N, C-alpha and C positions, 0 to 999 in steps of 0.2 A: 504492500499500500503505500504510495507515494505519500511526502510530508504535506501537498497542496489537500490531499482527501481528506490526512486526519486532522486537518486546523479546526472541522467543524465539533470536535468533541470539547464537551462541558461539564463540569462537577456541578452538582446543585445543593447548597446548603440552606440550613434555615437561621434566625437573627442569633442562634446561639452558637453559631459556627459546626454545628454537628450535618455531618455529611447524609441528606435523604436520598439521594440516587443521582443517575446521569442525565444527559442530556444530548439534542443533536440539536447545533446552530444552521438554521435555514440558508439565513443570510445575515447582513450586519446586524439586523435588528430582532428577527424571529427566532424562536428555538421551539424545539417537540420534545415534550416526555411523556411518564405518565400521570394520568388524573392523581395515581394512589400518593405517588413522590411530593406533589405538592400540598396534598390533602391536609385542611388545616393550617397554610400558612400563608401570608399576606409577604410582598417583599423577598422573594427568593433570591439569594446570591449566587451567583453565575460565576464560577472561575475559568476562564480559559487555559484549561491545563497546556493545549498545544500551542500555545503564543506565548511564551516565559517572557515575564517583564512586564506584561499586560494586567492593569489593575482589576479586581472582579468589577461584576457591573451587577445591577439590581433589576430582577424583571417581574411583570407581573400577569395574571390570567390573563388571554384574549378568550379564547373557546375552550367547551371541553365537551368530552362524550365520559360521562359517569361510569364508572366502574360497575359491571352486571355481576355480581359475586365474585368471583375467583380466574373466571374467563369468560369476560363480554366485554366491551368500550372500553373506559379507561386510557383515554387519550388527552394530551392537554397542550395547548398552542400559547407559548408566552410571547410578552413581548419585553425587550431591553428598556428602560429609562430613556439611555444614552447609547445608540448605536455604537459598536465597534466597529472600525473601517479595516481591520486589518483581517476581519474573521471571512474564510473564503467557505462558504455555504454549503452545505451537501445537497444533491438531487436525490429524491425519492423515485425509485424505479418502478414500476409496474413490471412482474416478471412471474411465468408460470415456474413455481416454486418445484423441486423434483427430491423424493427420498434419495437419502444418502448424500446430497447435496452439503458441502463442505461452506461451513460459514464462522464468523469470528464476531466479537464484541466486546468493548473498551468499558469496563466498568470499576469502582470503587469499591471493594470489599473492604470491611471492617481495619483499620489499621495500615491500608494501601494507599499513595497517592496515583493508584490507577493501574490497571493492566488488562491485558488480552486475553482473551480465552477463546478456545475453540470447540466448536461443536460439529453435529452433522443432523441436516433437518430427518427427522422423526415419520410424522406424519399428522393428520388434522387431528383435531381433542378439543374439548371445551365448549363455551356457551354456541350452541349452534355450530359445531364445528370450525369454529371462525379463527380459533387459533392453532398454531403449529406447534408440536413439540420439538424440543432440542434435546438432543444428546451429548453431552461435553465430551471430547476426546477423553482416554483413560490418565493422562496425565495434566489436561488441562486445569486452570482455577475452576471451581464450583462457580456457576453463574448465580449467585444470589440476590436477595433485595439490592446491593449496592450496583447491582447490574441496571436495574429496573430503568427505564427511561433509554436506555443506550442504545443505539442504532446496531443494526446486525446486517454484518456486509458479507457478501459471497464473496469468497475465495477467489474465484475462477474471474471475476470481471471488476471487483472494487466495488459493486453498486451495493447502495442501499438497499434492503430489499424484504425492512421489517425492524421493530423495535422490541426487545426486551421486555416483558411483562412478569414480573418474577413477584408478587407480593407477599408471598410468605414461603419462602422458599431457606432451607438450611445450610450449614456449611458443608454439609455431607451429600447434598443433594444433586443428582447425576442428573436428572431431569430438570428440564426449564421450558419457560414457552415464548414465543414470541408472536407479536400481530404483525401480520403482512402489510405491506403499504396497499395494495386496495381494499383491505378491509379499513385501514385509519382513512382512506381517502372517501370511503362511503359511509363513514360515520362524520368525518369532517371536510366537508366539501371544500373549506377555506383553503385545505392543504394541498387542494392541487395547480396552485400557480407555483410552486414548486417540483410537483412531476414531471418525470419523464416515461416516455413512453406509451404507445396509443392502449386504450382501454381492450379489457378481453374480449368482449362481445361490441361489435359494431352497432352503431348507434342506430341503424333503422329495426334492429329485435327491439327498442321501444317504441320508436315512433308511427309503427304502423297500427291502424286504427284497429281496436279489437273487437269481433263479432260477441254477442251476447252471451256465449256458452263456449265451453271446451269439449272436447271428447273424451270423456273422464276413462275409456277403457285403455285408448293411446296414454293418455295425461299419467296412469297408474304403472303401464307396462316400461314409457321412456323414463320416469323418476325414478323407476326399481332397476333400471338399464344404466341408468348414470350412475347409482349407487353401487354399482357392480355385480349384478344379477341379471342371470340370463343371458342367451343371445350370444354371439361370437364377439371378436373385437372392431367388427364391421357392420354397420346395420344401414342397409337400403330404404330409405323412409320415402314414402309418396305423400305428400303434403296436398296436390290439390291444388286451388288458386290463393292467394291473400287471406280471402275473407272466409276460408273454410274453417270447421271446427279442429281439425288436427293442426291446421300450419297455426293458427292460435295457439294450442296446446302446446308444440314445441317453440315457440318464441316464450310463451309465458316462463316455462322450464330453464330456457337460457338465462334468462332474467333473473329467476330465483337462486339459480345454480352460481351466477356471477358473485365473486367476491364483495367487489365495490356495489355493484345494484343491490346484494342480497343481505349487506352487515346491519345487525340488528334487527332483522326480521321476527317478525312475529309469525309469519303463515308456518302451518306442518302440518303433517298428513300425507296419506299415500301417494299424494299427487304431486308431493313439494321435493324436488332433488335434495342433495345434499350442498350445502353452500361450499364452493372453491371444486365443484365436480365437474363443472366445463371451463377449461381453461382456455380455450379459443372458440368463437362463433364467428364467421366469416358468412357476409351475406352476398354472395357471389354474383347477383343479378347486375347486370351491364359490366361485369368486371371480366378482363382479359387474363388467361390462365398467367400469366408471368405477376399480375398484381395479386393474386391469390395465393402463389406461390411466396412472393415476396413477405406477403401477411404472414404466414405460416412461418418462414425460417426468423423472420426479428422474434415472435415472441416465444418460439418452441426453441431457436437455435438449432432448427433439424432441418435438412431438406431432402428431397425424396432420393437424390443420389450420392448423397453423405455418407461416410462409414456409420457402423451402429457407434457410439458412445455408451455413456454411463448415464441411463435414463431413468426417472421413476416409473410406477406403472400405475395404469389407468388415467393416464392423462386425456381427457377427452374432448375433440377437435370435433365442431358442428359447421359443414359447408352446408348454406342454405341455398334455394334457387339455382341449381347447378345447371339445369337447360337453359336458363334464361342468361346464363351469362355470357357476353361477348363473344368466347370462343369455346362452346361446350366439348366438343370434341378433342380440343386441345388439351382443356381442361383436364378432361377423363383422361384421356391416354397419356400425357406427360406429366400430370401431376399427382392427381388422385389415386388412381390405379397402382404406381409403384410407391406412393406413402403406404397404401392399404395394404399392399401384400408385406409390405416390413413393419404393420401396425402392432404385432406384437414383441418384435425383437427392439422395436424405439418406445416400448414402454405405452405406444397411444390405444386409445379408442376413439372409432371415427363413426359418426352420425353423416350419411351423406344424403341429403334430401333435393329431390324433384321433386317437379309439380306433376307430371304424369308418368305411369305405368309404360308407355308407351315411347317415351326420350330413348332414342339410342345408346345413351350412356348408362343406363340403368342395366341393359344388359350386359355391355361392356364391364361394369363394375362387379356384376354379379358371378360372370363367368371366369373372370380373373381373381379373384378372393376367396370363392367359398371353396369349402372341400368335399370338392366334387368324387363323388363313386368310382371306381373304375368302369371300363366300359362294362355294359352289361353283358357280355358273353366270356369277358374276363372273368371267370368263376374263379380261378386262383387268385388272381389279384385282389379280387371282394373278398374271398376267406380269410386272407391273410390280413388283409386291413380291419375286416371284423374281430381276428384273433388280437391283433393291437388294443382294439377300443375296448375290448372285454378286459383285457389284462389292466387298463386303465381304469377303467371301472374297479374291478376287485381292488385294486390299491387306492381309491377313494373312499370305496365302504370301509375299508380296514381303516383309515385314516377317520371317517367319520363317527366308528362303533367306538373308536377308542375317545373322540371328543365330546360327544352329543351327551352322554350323562354325565358330562361337570355341571352340565346348565338347567335350571329347570323350565320347563317349557318347550324345549327343544324337541322337532319333528321326531319320529321315528325313522331309525335307519331301514330302507328297505333292503334286505341283502337279496340282491338278485344276479350278481354274476356269477354264483356257482350254479343257477340253475339255467343261466344263457351259456354257459359253458358246454353243459352237457347238451343243449340244442345245436351248438357248433360242431360238437363230436358227431353229432348224428348227420349235419352238412356235409362235414367232412369222410364220413366213412360210405354217405353216397356218391360223393365225387369219385372216389375209388373204389366203388363197385359199380363204375359206369351207367350213374343214371343221371347224367345232367339234368333231363326236363326236371326230375324230381329236386333237384335244387333251384333251378331257377324258380320255380313257384312258392319255395316255401324260405329264400334267401331274402327276398324283399321283406318279408314283415319282420326277422329276425334283427333284419338293420335298421328298420325304424322303431323297433322294440328297445336297441342298445342305444339309440342315438336321444331315444325320449329319458331312457334309464338314468345316461350319462349326464344331459342335460340338470335331471333334477338331484343327483349328487352332486354337480358343482355348485350348485346353489344353498344347498345344506354346508358343502363345505366352506363357500364365502363367507354364511351366515356364523358359522362354528368356529372361523376366524378373525370376523368381526368381534363374537362375544369373547374371545380368549384375548383380543388385544383390548376391548372395554374394562376386560376383569383386570388385567395387567395394568392399566391405567389408575384402575380404582386403586388396586394393591400399593402402587406408587405412593398415592396420594396420603393414604391411610399412613402410610412407612413415613413422610414427609412430615406428617402433621405433629405425629409421635413423637419424631425426633425434634420437632420445633417444641413440643412441651417438655421435653425431657431438659433442654438446653434453656429452656427459660426454668429452671428449678421445679417442674410439677413430675415428681418420681413416688410411685403410690400413691396417688392422687385418687381418692373416692370415686367425685364425681366424673374425671377423665375415665377411670379406666371401666366405669359403668356405661360410658359411650363407646370406650373402643371395642369392648370385649364382642359386642354383638356383629360389628362389623366386621370384625378378624373371623370370626365364626364362618360368616356369610361367603366370605373372599377364600375362607382356605380350607373349611371342613364341610365335605358333601357338595350334593348341585349345589351351585350357587344361582340364586335371582337376583340378576343384576338391577333390573330396578328398586328392588328393598336392598341390594348391599347399596346403591349409588346414595339410598336415601339416608341409610345409618352412616355412611361416610362423611355425607353432608352434614349431618347431624354433629357429630365427631367434631370436624374442621370447626362449625360452628362454636360447639363448647370450649375449643382452644384458643379461638380468637377471643371469646369472650374473657377467657381468665387471663390472657394475655395483655389484652386492653382496660381490663380491668371493669 
């Protein structure tokens, strides 16, 4: 990181000189921090730690988004009473965050004049999945409350991509949280004057007139797909015209899934996708193939003919109105098909929306991306493919059988692979006995059954993976608050132990009811906060 980029770092203190947290200068007058850092304080002292010899300034609040519990809102914009000309302000960058992306933050842990800590991006979490979990590297400084308000900087680019928001962290904590730039822009539109990069979704997704109703079955299915359930990595959607219910449902889901547009939303339900589940939505109507290509590459740092790098998983790109683009054939053949063929490799999911089923691009995309069966007369190829898929199903069922009992209310695991292996053995035997006609008659039904059972097993696997991740998050939160209580001198405290015990049992003993466990952890956290805050 260049010294020029680092000149935005500041330390915030109260009127008694105590360190409150960190901040980021946006220009010579304005700075960004967490709302909880300055809560209850007026006239915040600002130390320009990257500008030796510069006298501290005094800042006051301009605008804020109040904290929502421990994991929502919590953003504040301050202004210096006297501008500091030597400051080189940071720019806030809209970006599609990737799992395992390396980042760093500069904070002020107790007894320190400031230091960097390194971390990797883990995944979404918190209120409405607005925040992104960070996992510090093994030898890095814990990202504690002294880091709250610090800019999160991407190692690869040096861009500011978020802000640390760690209200109740412990010195031993390995897990911390950041607010992505786009979420901050959603809560405080005033910050957009310092933002760079185009929004994740094209403006037309918001500007289209909305019809009076949406297509509920499609809306539910699309929201589930955006959440990682069902179908393949590429979904061809036929929307009809702009005023159709399906087109409106797609646009609505895109807006709700955008971090900037969906920040602080109250909408919920089966037709509402997770915030952040769409990282790019392009309206291709009237655009050339190169314009769409550039839009994709500038947002995701990936183009169709680039080598595979290290990317996250499940980053969804929506391209709308493909057959109404300026160059539909070129767009499909030179941009979308090459990208779709490498979607899994690049960690992408693509929703490709056409107006009409009869558009030539529809069949081109499907024929080049779908997992097509072997030629109808190639019985050996079809049987070999079926054997592979049955083996994959058996492995899925084994994993699901191991994890489903860990959670209450998990769907039953249907062990179908053994029965399908028996059917496959019959087909193999008939082929070897010279009965190809019998095999041709019965093979399609077996292929359909395997495809159906495999999709169900994969849906269950995704659900169980989400449950395991949620349980791990709750365990980490319970542990962090337990450590906080111990560090504050509350050892063998009757009230705290009474709140801790049920949460621990739900998370570590027997099947876990995640909703009840989350309530128990929140009750324990509230009890700890009240005791610490007096």
